[in-house]
C-alpha angles and dihedrals in degrees: 000000000000122000118198114210117208111195095194092062094066113348099191092050094047090048091052093047091049091049093049094047091050090050091050094243094148094049107125093002118165120224089235100170120047116166103187130122102156140327089285095048115044136121124163146340114216139187138151108112104129116240089228113069090203093058092042092054094049089058101038096095096042099094125165128213131214092204092119092060108024097158118077149113123333125251096254126152114306096016119133123218142164120261120239136238107221146171118229108236133210118245092246128045119242146109090303095052108106088206093059096097089051097053139134086032090054114064101160115115094207103040143349121222117233095188142293123283135177102305119111127198132187118207114233091193142013101306097166089136084079091064093082092057093059101259104147122186117231098183147005140224113258132226117330093348093112091060087057091048092047090057091048090046093050091053099042096034094056092042101046108356123173123015110268091235091067095041089074094053114094089214092062123093103254091196088082094052111103124204121216112256113263093004117139114204117236143059091070092300117146109219099175113114096200129101118268099227093199090057092042090053091049099043104027128204097343086070092056095042091051099048110015108049099170093048090052092048091050096042119134105264093196145315117257115208116221096187132042141205126048116353112272128126101340141137138237126196119207111216112213 
């Protein structure tokens, strides 16, 4: 799979991605969120939590903003964008609203973006509704790469699906939440098959290797750069 990076689409995001690839951030990264049920129901594939919790923690507060270049391409199929760190907002402003300190820059009623970190997602479908929240693609999958990712998405999406953290949120699309085979909810038993991203962040790759065999086997081994120099139009090839 080859990803072409276009610096002019979203310069801060392209710069951040280039920096992280050069640092080896995405080496041994698990595809921990795969929202894919079939060709009529598919959303995103996401990765970017570092397998080493110490490294992850060191970068958690280093967010990047795209405020200097808010306009850009839309989140259509095959486009690549950075994930966002966000605060979930209350429906009404006030002292109890966790987004109050971030207003007036934050106008969203559901969440307020704090900045973009290291997570990457690829859109399986037309996700242009994300544009209004500030998600700006900086690249796109080339050629037949999306066919490969569709096959990966179909396997992982129907085995693990959405991250468990979001499956408990009423605003999430429960259609992507997968239950463990033969599991009966109740008595404190967790029947969600998806990754708990909070636990993954805290424990790193051993958590994935221990409980999500296919995700660990199909993790991104590294990104190979097929251009050098300053970030411009270039390409990166994730090696699974």
